[in-house]
N, C-alpha and C positions, 0 to 999 in steps of 0.2 A: 675884704672884697678882693676879687680877682680881676685884675685889669689886663685886657688883651692889648698887646703892643701892635705897632703898625705892621710888623712882619706877619703876625697871626691873622690880621685882617686881610692882608694881601694874599696869604696862602688860602684863606677861606674863599676869597673872591675868585682866584684863579681855579680853584677846585670846582666851584659852581659853574664858572665860565667853561671849563673843560667838559664837565658833565653835560652842559647845554649843547656843546658842539658834537657830543656823542649822541644824545637823545633826539635832537631835532632832525638830523639826516635819516635816522631810522624811522621816525614817524612820517617824514616826507616820502621815503621809499615805500612804506606800507600803503600810504594814501594813494600814491601813484600807481602801484601794482593793482590795488583794488579797483580804482577808477578805470584803469585800462582794461582790466578783465570784464568789468560791467559793460563798457562800451563795445568791446569785441563780441560779447554775447548778444547784445542788441543788434549789432551789425549782421552777425551770422543769422539770427532769427529773421531779420528783414530780408536778407538775400535768399533764404530758404523759402520764404513766402513768395518772393518774386519768381523764383524757379518753379514753384508749384503752379503758379498762375500761368506761366509761359508754357508749361508742359500740358496743361489741361485745355 
């Protein structure tokens, strides 16, 4: 049987922890960019509709 020492467990833990700190901000940034883009498109469409109504 192969037993993993305390050092091996800590290295594994910190590797997963480091990966988490890399992946989570990337996911948050993508979510924020997509959400902001959708909101801006909706706002632009609404403003164009208001402009069209005022011009007619």
